ZAVEX-83215 format. One record per residue (C-alpha): residue in one letter; x, z, y; chain. Coordinates in nm, 2 decimals, padded with zeros to 4 digits, always signed. Example, Ala and Ser with C-alpha at 12.3 -4.5 7.8 and 13.67 -1.06 7.14 Angstrom:
BEGIN
ATOM	A	+01.23	+00.78	-00.45	A
ATOM	S	+01.37	+00.71	-00.11	A
***
This chain:
BEGIN
ATOM	M	-08.85	-03.93	-09.94	A
ATOM	T	-08.90	-04.14	-09.63	A
ATOM	A	-08.73	-04.05	-09.31	A
ATOM	P	-09.05	-03.93	-09.13	A
ATOM	A	-09.13	-03.71	-09.44	A
ATOM	V	-08.78	-03.56	-09.43	A
ATOM	R	-08.81	-03.49	-09.06	A
ATOM	R	-09.15	-03.32	-09.11	A
ATOM	R	-09.01	-03.11	-09.39	A
ATOM	R	-08.71	-03.00	-09.19	A
ATOM	Q	-08.93	-02.91	-08.89	A
ATOM	A	-09.15	-02.70	-09.13	A
ATOM	L	-08.85	-02.51	-09.25	A
ATOM	Y	-08.75	-02.44	-08.89	A
ATOM	L	-09.09	-02.28	-08.85	A
ATOM	F	-09.06	-02.08	-09.17	A
ATOM	F	-08.74	-01.93	-09.04	A
ATOM	F	-08.87	-01.88	-08.68	A
ATOM	L	-09.18	-01.69	-08.81	A
ATOM	P	-09.00	-01.40	-08.98	A
ATOM	G	-08.77	-01.36	-08.68	A
ATOM	I	-09.08	-01.31	-08.45	A
ATOM	A	-09.25	-01.08	-08.70	A
ATOM	L	-08.94	-00.87	-08.75	A
ATOM	S	-08.86	-00.81	-08.39	A
ATOM	S	-09.23	-00.76	-08.31	A
ATOM	W	-09.25	-00.44	-08.51	A
ATOM	V	-08.89	-00.33	-08.46	A
ATOM	T	-08.95	-00.31	-08.08	A
ATOM	R	-09.26	-00.10	-08.14	A
ATOM	T	-09.08	+00.14	-08.38	A
ATOM	P	-09.07	+00.43	-08.12	A
ATOM	D	-09.44	+00.39	-08.06	A
ATOM	V	-09.51	+00.38	-08.44	A
ATOM	R	-09.29	+00.70	-08.48	A
ATOM	D	-09.48	+00.88	-08.21	A
ATOM	R	-09.82	+00.77	-08.35	A
ATOM	L	-09.72	+00.90	-08.70	A
ATOM	G	-09.56	+01.22	-08.56	A
ATOM	A	-09.26	+01.15	-08.78	A
ATOM	S	-08.92	+01.31	-08.75	A
ATOM	T	-08.60	+01.10	-08.76	A
ATOM	G	-08.56	+01.19	-09.13	A
ATOM	Q	-08.91	+01.10	-09.21	A
ATOM	M	-08.88	+00.77	-09.03	A
ATOM	G	-08.57	+00.70	-09.25	A
ATOM	L	-08.79	+00.75	-09.56	A
ATOM	I	-09.06	+00.52	-09.41	A
ATOM	L	-08.80	+00.25	-09.33	A
ATOM	F	-08.66	+00.29	-09.68	A
ATOM	G	-08.97	+00.09	-09.79	A
ATOM	L	-08.83	-00.21	-09.62	A
ATOM	S	-08.50	-00.18	-09.81	A
ATOM	V	-08.67	-00.14	-10.15	A
ATOM	G	-08.90	-00.43	-10.09	A
ATOM	S	-08.61	-00.65	-09.97	A
ATOM	M	-08.40	-00.57	-10.27	A
ATOM	L	-08.69	-00.64	-10.51	A
ATOM	G	-08.76	-00.97	-10.34	A
ATOM	I	-08.40	-01.08	-10.34	A
ATOM	L	-08.35	-00.99	-10.71	A
ATOM	C	-08.67	-01.18	-10.81	A
ATOM	S	-08.62	-01.48	-10.58	A
ATOM	G	-08.37	-01.68	-10.79	A
ATOM	R	-08.58	-01.67	-11.10	A
ATOM	L	-08.90	-01.74	-10.92	A
ATOM	V	-08.75	-02.05	-10.75	A
ATOM	A	-08.60	-02.17	-11.08	A
ATOM	R	-08.94	-02.14	-11.26	A
ATOM	L	-09.19	-02.24	-10.98	A
ATOM	G	-08.99	-02.43	-10.72	A
ATOM	T	-08.93	-02.34	-10.36	A
ATOM	R	-09.27	-02.43	-10.22	A
ATOM	P	-09.48	-02.16	-10.38	A
ATOM	V	-09.21	-01.90	-10.33	A
ATOM	I	-09.18	-01.99	-09.96	A
ATOM	L	-09.56	-01.97	-09.92	A
ATOM	L	-09.58	-01.64	-10.11	A
ATOM	G	-09.29	-01.48	-09.92	A
ATOM	T	-09.42	-01.59	-09.58	A
ATOM	G	-09.77	-01.49	-09.67	A
ATOM	L	-09.64	-01.14	-09.75	A
ATOM	I	-09.47	-01.12	-09.41	A
ATOM	V	-09.79	-01.21	-09.23	A
ATOM	A	-10.00	-00.96	-09.43	A
ATOM	A	-09.73	-00.69	-09.39	A
ATOM	T	-09.74	-00.73	-09.01	A
ATOM	G	-10.11	-00.66	-09.01	A
ATOM	V	-10.07	-00.37	-09.26	A
ATOM	I	-09.81	-00.20	-09.04	A
ATOM	G	-10.04	-00.24	-08.74	A
ATOM	A	-10.33	-00.09	-08.94	A
ATOM	G	-10.10	+00.20	-09.06	A
ATOM	S	-10.02	+00.27	-08.69	A
ATOM	A	-10.39	+00.27	-08.60	A
ATOM	A	-10.47	+00.51	-08.88	A
ATOM	A	-10.16	+00.72	-08.82	A
ATOM	S	-10.09	+00.68	-09.19	A
ATOM	A	-09.72	+00.69	-09.30	A
ATOM	P	-09.80	+00.57	-09.65	A
ATOM	L	-09.97	+00.26	-09.51	A
ATOM	V	-09.69	+00.18	-09.28	A
ATOM	T	-09.44	+00.23	-09.56	A
ATOM	T	-09.65	-00.01	-09.78	A
ATOM	G	-09.64	-00.26	-09.50	A
ATOM	L	-09.27	-00.24	-09.47	A
ATOM	F	-09.23	-00.28	-09.84	A
ATOM	L	-09.44	-00.60	-09.83	A
ATOM	F	-09.24	-00.72	-09.54	A
ATOM	G	-08.91	-00.67	-09.71	A
ATOM	A	-09.04	-00.83	-10.03	A
ATOM	G	-09.16	-01.13	-09.84	A
ATOM	I	-08.83	-01.18	-09.65	A
ATOM	G	-08.62	-01.12	-09.96	A
ATOM	A	-08.80	-01.37	-10.17	A
ATOM	G	-08.90	-01.62	-09.90	A
ATOM	E	-08.57	-01.66	-09.71	A
ATOM	V	-08.37	-01.73	-10.03	A
ATOM	A	-08.62	-02.00	-10.12	A
ATOM	I	-08.60	-02.15	-09.77	A
ATOM	N	-08.22	-02.16	-09.79	A
ATOM	V	-08.25	-02.34	-10.13	A
ATOM	D	-08.49	-02.59	-09.97	A
ATOM	G	-08.27	-02.63	-09.67	A
ATOM	A	-07.97	-02.70	-09.88	A
ATOM	D	-08.17	-02.97	-10.06	A
ATOM	V	-08.26	-03.13	-09.72	A
ATOM	E	-07.88	-03.13	-09.64	A
ATOM	R	-07.82	-03.31	-09.97	A
ATOM	I	-08.08	-03.58	-09.87	A
ATOM	T	-07.97	-03.63	-09.51	A
ATOM	G	-07.60	-03.57	-09.55	A
ATOM	R	-07.61	-03.35	-09.23	A
ATOM	P	-07.60	-02.98	-09.17	A
ATOM	V	-07.94	-02.81	-09.16	A
ATOM	L	-07.88	-02.44	-09.25	A
ATOM	P	-07.71	-02.34	-08.92	A
ATOM	T	-08.01	-02.46	-08.72	A
ATOM	L	-08.24	-02.29	-08.97	A
ATOM	H	-08.07	-01.96	-08.91	A
ATOM	G	-08.06	-02.03	-08.54	A
ATOM	C	-08.44	-02.05	-08.55	A
ATOM	F	-08.45	-01.71	-08.70	A
ATOM	S	-08.23	-01.57	-08.42	A
ATOM	L	-08.44	-01.75	-08.16	A
ATOM	G	-08.75	-01.59	-08.32	A
ATOM	T	-08.60	-01.24	-08.29	A
ATOM	V	-08.52	-01.30	-07.92	A
ATOM	I	-08.87	-01.42	-07.84	A
ATOM	G	-09.03	-01.15	-08.05	A
ATOM	A	-08.82	-00.88	-07.89	A
ATOM	L	-08.91	-01.00	-07.54	A
ATOM	A	-09.28	-01.01	-07.63	A
ATOM	G	-09.24	-00.66	-07.79	A
ATOM	M	-09.08	-00.52	-07.48	A
ATOM	T	-09.35	-00.67	-07.26	A
ATOM	A	-09.62	-00.52	-07.48	A
ATOM	T	-09.45	-00.18	-07.47	A
ATOM	A	-09.42	-00.20	-07.09	A
ATOM	A	-09.78	-00.30	-07.06	A
ATOM	E	-09.88	-00.01	-07.30	A
ATOM	I	-10.06	-00.25	-07.53	A
ATOM	P	-10.15	-00.06	-07.85	A
ATOM	V	-09.94	-00.14	-08.15	A
ATOM	P	-10.23	-00.25	-08.37	A
ATOM	W	-10.34	-00.51	-08.11	A
ATOM	H	-09.99	-00.63	-08.06	A
ATOM	L	-09.91	-00.67	-08.43	A
ATOM	G	-10.26	-00.81	-08.50	A
ATOM	V	-10.20	-01.09	-08.25	A
ATOM	A	-09.86	-01.15	-08.40	A
ATOM	A	-10.01	-01.18	-08.75	A
ATOM	L	-10.27	-01.43	-08.62	A
ATOM	V	-10.01	-01.64	-08.46	A
ATOM	A	-09.79	-01.63	-08.77	A
ATOM	T	-10.09	-01.73	-08.98	A
ATOM	G	-10.14	-02.05	-08.77	A
ATOM	M	-09.77	-02.13	-08.81	A
ATOM	L	-09.79	-02.08	-09.19	A
ATOM	L	-10.09	-02.31	-09.23	A
ATOM	H	-09.94	-02.58	-09.01	A
ATOM	A	-09.59	-02.58	-09.18	A
ATOM	S	-09.71	-02.55	-09.54	A
ATOM	R	-09.84	-02.91	-09.54	A
ATOM	A	-09.49	-03.06	-09.50	A
ATOM	L	-09.33	-02.88	-09.79	A
ATOM	V	-09.27	-03.07	-10.12	A
ATOM	G	-09.31	-02.95	-10.47	A
ATOM	G	-09.05	-02.95	-10.75	A
ATOM	V	-08.75	-02.85	-10.53	A
ATOM	G	-08.52	-02.58	-10.69	A
ATOM	L	-08.66	-02.60	-11.04	A
ATOM	S	-08.38	-02.53	-11.29	A
ATOM	T	-08.26	-02.80	-11.53	A
ATOM	G	-08.42	-02.61	-11.81	A
ATOM	T	-08.76	-02.60	-11.64	A
ATOM	R	-08.75	-02.97	-11.57	A
ATOM	T	-08.67	-03.06	-11.93	A
ATOM	A	-08.90	-02.80	-12.08	A
ATOM	E	-08.59	-02.67	-12.27	A
ATOM	P	-08.48	-02.35	-12.10	A
ATOM	V	-08.11	-02.33	-12.02	A
ATOM	K	-07.98	-01.99	-12.10	A
ATOM	G	-07.71	-01.82	-11.91	A
ATOM	E	-07.73	-02.03	-11.59	A
ATOM	A	-07.66	-01.72	-11.38	A
ATOM	A	-07.38	-01.61	-11.60	A
ATOM	Q	-07.22	-01.96	-11.57	A
ATOM	V	-07.22	-01.96	-11.19	A
ATOM	W	-07.07	-01.61	-11.19	A
ATOM	K	-06.77	-01.76	-11.37	A
ATOM	D	-06.70	-02.01	-11.09	A
ATOM	R	-06.40	-01.88	-10.90	A
ATOM	K	-06.46	-02.10	-10.59	A
ATOM	L	-06.83	-02.00	-10.57	A
ATOM	L	-06.72	-01.63	-10.58	A
ATOM	L	-06.48	-01.70	-10.29	A
ATOM	I	-06.77	-01.85	-10.10	A
ATOM	G	-06.97	-01.53	-10.19	A
ATOM	A	-06.68	-01.33	-10.04	A
ATOM	I	-06.71	-01.53	-09.71	A
ATOM	V	-07.08	-01.46	-09.70	A
ATOM	L	-07.02	-01.09	-09.77	A
ATOM	A	-06.78	-01.06	-09.48	A
ATOM	M	-06.98	-01.25	-09.23	A
ATOM	A	-07.32	-01.09	-09.33	A
ATOM	L	-07.16	-00.75	-09.30	A
ATOM	A	-07.04	-00.84	-08.94	A
ATOM	E	-07.40	-00.95	-08.85	A
ATOM	G	-07.57	-00.66	-09.02	A
ATOM	A	-07.33	-00.40	-08.86	A
ATOM	A	-07.41	-00.53	-08.51	A
ATOM	N	-07.79	-00.55	-08.58	A
ATOM	D	-07.80	-00.19	-08.69	A
ATOM	W	-07.52	-00.02	-08.49	A
ATOM	L	-07.41	-00.21	-08.19	A
ATOM	P	-07.63	-00.04	-07.93	A
ATOM	L	-07.54	+00.31	-08.06	A
ATOM	L	-07.17	+00.20	-08.09	A
ATOM	M	-07.17	+00.11	-07.72	A
ATOM	V	-07.35	+00.43	-07.62	A
ATOM	D	-07.15	+00.68	-07.84	A
ATOM	G	-06.82	+00.49	-07.85	A
ATOM	H	-06.80	+00.35	-07.50	A
ATOM	G	-07.02	+00.58	-07.29	A
ATOM	L	-07.29	+00.33	-07.19	A
ATOM	D	-07.64	+00.45	-07.13	A
ATOM	A	-07.92	+00.34	-07.37	A
ATOM	T	-08.04	+00.05	-07.15	A
ATOM	A	-07.69	-00.09	-07.11	A
ATOM	G	-07.63	-00.06	-07.48	A
ATOM	S	-07.95	-00.26	-07.55	A
ATOM	L	-07.84	-00.53	-07.30	A
ATOM	V	-07.51	-00.56	-07.48	A
ATOM	Y	-07.70	-00.62	-07.81	A
ATOM	V	-07.91	-00.88	-07.63	A
ATOM	G	-07.58	-01.05	-07.54	A
ATOM	F	-07.48	-01.04	-07.91	A
ATOM	A	-07.81	-01.19	-08.02	A
ATOM	A	-07.79	-01.47	-07.76	A
ATOM	A	-07.44	-01.55	-07.87	A
ATOM	M	-07.56	-01.57	-08.23	A
ATOM	T	-07.84	-01.80	-08.14	A
ATOM	L	-07.61	-02.03	-07.93	A
ATOM	G	-07.36	-02.05	-08.21	A
ATOM	R	-07.61	-02.15	-08.47	A
ATOM	F	-07.78	-02.42	-08.26	A
ATOM	C	-07.44	-02.57	-08.16	A
ATOM	G	-07.29	-02.53	-08.50	A
ATOM	T	-07.41	-02.87	-08.64	A
ATOM	Y	-07.19	-03.06	-08.38	A
ATOM	F	-06.87	-02.87	-08.48	A
ATOM	L	-06.95	-02.89	-08.86	A
ATOM	V	-06.98	-03.27	-08.84	A
ATOM	R	-06.67	-03.30	-08.62	A
ATOM	F	-06.43	-03.05	-08.79	A
ATOM	G	-06.58	-02.96	-09.13	A
ATOM	R	-06.68	-02.64	-09.30	A
ATOM	A	-06.35	-02.48	-09.36	A
ATOM	A	-06.23	-02.52	-09.00	A
ATOM	V	-06.56	-02.38	-08.87	A
ATOM	V	-06.56	-02.08	-09.10	A
ATOM	R	-06.20	-02.00	-09.01	A
ATOM	A	-06.27	-02.03	-08.64	A
ATOM	S	-06.58	-01.82	-08.68	A
ATOM	A	-06.39	-01.55	-08.86	A
ATOM	V	-06.11	-01.55	-08.60	A
ATOM	S	-06.37	-01.52	-08.32	A
ATOM	G	-06.55	-01.23	-08.50	A
ATOM	A	-06.22	-01.06	-08.56	A
ATOM	V	-06.11	-01.09	-08.20	A
ATOM	G	-06.45	-00.94	-08.08	A
ATOM	L	-06.42	-00.65	-08.33	A
ATOM	V	-06.07	-00.57	-08.23	A
ATOM	L	-06.16	-00.55	-07.87	A
ATOM	V	-06.47	-00.34	-07.94	A
ATOM	I	-06.29	-00.10	-08.16	A
ATOM	F	-05.96	-00.06	-07.98	A
ATOM	S	-06.02	-00.13	-07.61	A
ATOM	D	-06.11	+00.16	-07.39	A
ATOM	N	-06.22	-00.07	-07.11	A
ATOM	V	-06.59	-00.07	-07.13	A
ATOM	V	-06.63	-00.41	-06.95	A
ATOM	I	-06.39	-00.57	-07.20	A
ATOM	A	-06.56	-00.41	-07.49	A
ATOM	A	-06.90	-00.52	-07.38	A
ATOM	A	-06.79	-00.87	-07.31	A
ATOM	S	-06.62	-00.90	-07.64	A
ATOM	V	-06.94	-00.88	-07.83	A
ATOM	L	-06.99	-01.24	-07.73	A
ATOM	F	-06.69	-01.33	-07.95	A
ATOM	W	-06.84	-01.11	-08.23	A
ATOM	G	-07.18	-01.28	-08.21	A
ATOM	L	-07.03	-01.63	-08.20	A
ATOM	G	-06.81	-01.54	-08.50	A
ATOM	A	-07.09	-01.40	-08.71	A
ATOM	S	-07.33	-01.68	-08.63	A
ATOM	L	-07.22	-01.95	-08.87	A
ATOM	G	-07.05	-01.78	-09.16	A
ATOM	F	-07.37	-01.71	-09.36	A
ATOM	P	-07.55	-02.05	-09.32	A
ATOM	V	-07.23	-02.26	-09.36	A
ATOM	A	-07.13	-02.07	-09.68	A
ATOM	L	-07.48	-02.13	-09.82	A
ATOM	S	-07.44	-02.50	-09.76	A
ATOM	A	-07.10	-02.49	-09.93	A
ATOM	A	-07.26	-02.31	-10.23	A
ATOM	G	-07.52	-02.58	-10.27	A
ATOM	D	-07.25	-02.85	-10.29	A
ATOM	S	-07.01	-02.65	-10.51	A
ATOM	G	-07.15	-02.78	-10.85	A
ATOM	P	-07.45	-02.83	-11.06	A
ATOM	E	-07.75	-02.59	-11.07	A
ATOM	Q	-07.79	-02.58	-10.69	A
ATOM	T	-08.07	-02.32	-10.71	A
ATOM	A	-07.86	-02.07	-10.90	A
ATOM	R	-07.56	-02.12	-10.68	A
ATOM	V	-07.74	-02.09	-10.34	A
ATOM	S	-07.94	-01.79	-10.48	A
ATOM	L	-07.63	-01.61	-10.59	A
ATOM	V	-07.46	-01.65	-10.26	A
ATOM	A	-07.77	-01.56	-10.06	A
ATOM	I	-07.82	-01.25	-10.27	A
ATOM	I	-07.46	-01.14	-10.20	A
ATOM	G	-07.53	-01.19	-09.83	A
ATOM	Y	-07.86	-01.00	-09.82	A
ATOM	V	-07.71	-00.72	-10.02	A
ATOM	A	-07.44	-00.69	-09.75	A
ATOM	F	-07.72	-00.67	-09.49	A
ATOM	L	-07.89	-00.39	-09.68	A
ATOM	V	-07.60	-00.18	-09.82	A
ATOM	G	-07.33	-00.23	-09.56	A
ATOM	P	-07.49	-00.08	-09.25	A
ATOM	P	-07.59	+00.25	-09.42	A
ATOM	A	-07.24	+00.28	-09.56	A
ATOM	L	-07.10	+00.23	-09.21	A
ATOM	G	-07.34	+00.51	-09.08	A
ATOM	F	-07.19	+00.74	-09.34	A
ATOM	L	-06.84	+00.66	-09.22	A
ATOM	G	-06.95	+00.69	-08.86	A
ATOM	D	-07.07	+01.05	-08.92	A
ATOM	H	-06.73	+01.15	-09.04	A
ATOM	Y	-06.49	+00.93	-08.83	A
ATOM	G	-06.69	+00.78	-08.55	A
ATOM	L	-06.86	+00.44	-08.53	A
ATOM	R	-06.56	+00.27	-08.36	A
ATOM	S	-06.34	+00.37	-08.65	A
ATOM	A	-06.61	+00.28	-08.91	A
ATOM	M	-06.61	-00.08	-08.77	A
ATOM	I	-06.25	-00.12	-08.89	A
ATOM	V	-06.40	-00.18	-09.24	A
ATOM	V	-06.60	-00.47	-09.10	A
ATOM	L	-06.28	-00.60	-08.93	A
ATOM	V	-06.09	-00.60	-09.26	A
ATOM	F	-06.36	-00.80	-09.43	A
ATOM	V	-06.39	-01.05	-09.14	A
ATOM	A	-06.01	-01.09	-09.13	A
ATOM	S	-06.01	-01.17	-09.50	A
ATOM	A	-06.26	-01.45	-09.44	A
ATOM	I	-05.99	-01.62	-09.23	A
ATOM	L	-05.77	-01.65	-09.54	A
ATOM	I	-06.04	-01.77	-09.79	A
ATOM	A	-06.21	-02.01	-09.55	A
ATOM	P	-06.08	-02.32	-09.74	A
ATOM	A	-06.32	-02.23	-10.02	A
ATOM	A	-06.61	-02.35	-09.80	A
ATOM	D	-06.48	-02.71	-09.82	A
ATOM	T	-06.69	-02.82	-10.11	A
ATOM	R	-06.83	-03.16	-09.99	A
ATOM	D	-06.63	-03.38	-10.23	A
ATOM	R	-06.89	-03.64	-10.28	A
ATOM	A	-07.02	-03.93	-10.07	A
ATOM	S	-07.35	-03.87	-09.90	A
ATOM	V	-07.58	-04.13	-09.78	A
ATOM	P	-07.74	-03.99	-09.46	A
ATOM	V	-08.11	-04.03	-09.40	A
ATOM	D	-08.19	-04.10	-09.03	A
ATOM	A	-08.42	-03.80	-08.99	A
***
């Protein structure tokens, strides 16, 4: 590919990560309004939100095979199209006060994110291979930036008492425009398995990558850092309220600080990766995350605990994208390797936070976070597994 084509492709991938961030935070910020419109209890909302988890798991489990058979482009377009449609369906479900329709929308949203983001990560890893420069940290930074912008828009819409269907309808229209614009820069044939390319299916690709010890260590890094990110996304405001006595508004502001630190870390990560390498960045990230968690868990000073989430956010920001880059460089069958590690990470997002909630019910959320601390501390020890770039790369000036 020419340098301008690579540049357009990379910018399109940025949009494909930015779009789900905006869509996700758009409906999350309107969850209280949706709940009131449906007249649902907390338990009923849990069942409605379960549609998101089911859809996400289905999308994740299917993504690797879809990419291997079809390539990344159609899977990215399918996944993103589902996210756009789901945003509108959730809005329609709110307008009709229909819990089944909202649940369906969340199922579609989860399936779109589960399938689409894995494919985008595979495509981003291919761009890294072509350019010889980190791309995935900035990709994930675009998602974080999207969540911040979407959350601000959602809070504004809530304050202005804009009806949920109107808000989500506009969000879906904007997302449609982004999708159509970005789709033109994607290329075909990326991510196809060796067997698909040669018309002789290679059996057992997934089984082979599961036997790679170094790849499994990379998966353990992703598991730890994704758990740190997912735990904060689901529990940090409540942790600050119940564990440190802040009010709801202050707890939300602490979470905004965490999200801002995540965004900053991901956009600045490329500089540190080029200068110090993956293993050093993963180790420093794990140390930062562990320091933040220690202070949140064990400090009784609310100011120190609130400020420490900046260390937590910076620490969690780079582990996932850097490990995905490492997986793509760890051996042949890049699609199978990136898909495996991405699946491990997204499973941690889905399974980890509910498990922490169960522990929190019995021991308190501060004590439950010790589990996250143990996983993040283990990433410090296995960080050298992320150093997989053992070949010469010829950068493309893109």
